[in-house]
C-alpha positions as CSV (number, residue, x, y, z in Angstrom):
1,M,-0.4,0.3,-0.5
2,D,1.4,3.2,-0.7
3,E,0.0,7.0,-1.6
4,N,-0.8,5.3,-5.3
5,N,-3.2,2.9,-4.2
6,W,-5.9,4.8,-2.7
7,K,-7.8,8.3,-3.2
8,V,-9.9,10.1,-0.1
9,E,-13.2,12.3,-0.9
10,W,-14.4,14.5,2.1
11,K,-18.2,15.4,1.5
12,T,-20.4,17.4,3.1
13,D,-22.0,14.1,4.8
14,K,-19.2,11.3,4.2
15,V,-15.6,10.4,3.3
16,I,-15.0,7.7,0.4
17,V,-12.0,6.3,0.7
18,T,-11.0,4.2,-2.5
19,I,-8.0,1.8,-2.4
20,T,-6.9,0.2,-6.2
21,G,-4.5,-2.1,-7.4
22,E,-3.9,-4.3,-10.4
23,E,-4.7,-7.6,-9.8
24,Q,-8.1,-7.1,-8.2
25,T,-11.8,-4.7,-8.1
26,D,-11.2,-1.7,-6.1
27,E,-13.1,-1.4,-2.8
28,I,-14.9,2.1,-2.1
29,F,-15.6,2.5,1.6
30,F,-18.3,5.1,2.4
31,L,-17.5,6.6,6.2
32,Y,-20.5,8.2,7.1
33,Y,-20.3,11.5,10.2
34,N,-23.1,9.6,11.5
35,G,-21.0,6.3,12.1
36,E,-22.8,4.2,9.4
37,T,-20.2,2.9,7.1
38,E,-21.3,1.0,3.4
39,N,-18.4,-0.6,1.1
40,A,-18.4,-1.6,-2.6
41,T,-16.6,-3.0,-5.5
42,S,-15.8,-0.9,-8.7
43,D,-13.9,-2.9,-11.4
44,S,-11.6,-0.2,-12.7
45,S,-10.4,-2.2,-15.6
46,Q,-14.2,-1.5,-17.7
């Protein structure tokens, strides 16, 4: 893991953290300020 493998986006209601890799799908984490969380995957090769 290095600075090229992740991205953080600050939104008004949450933080979105995206972890990327060359050999697997991206992992996307939604961290809401109220304590709730969600996660998803995204195929960056498409």
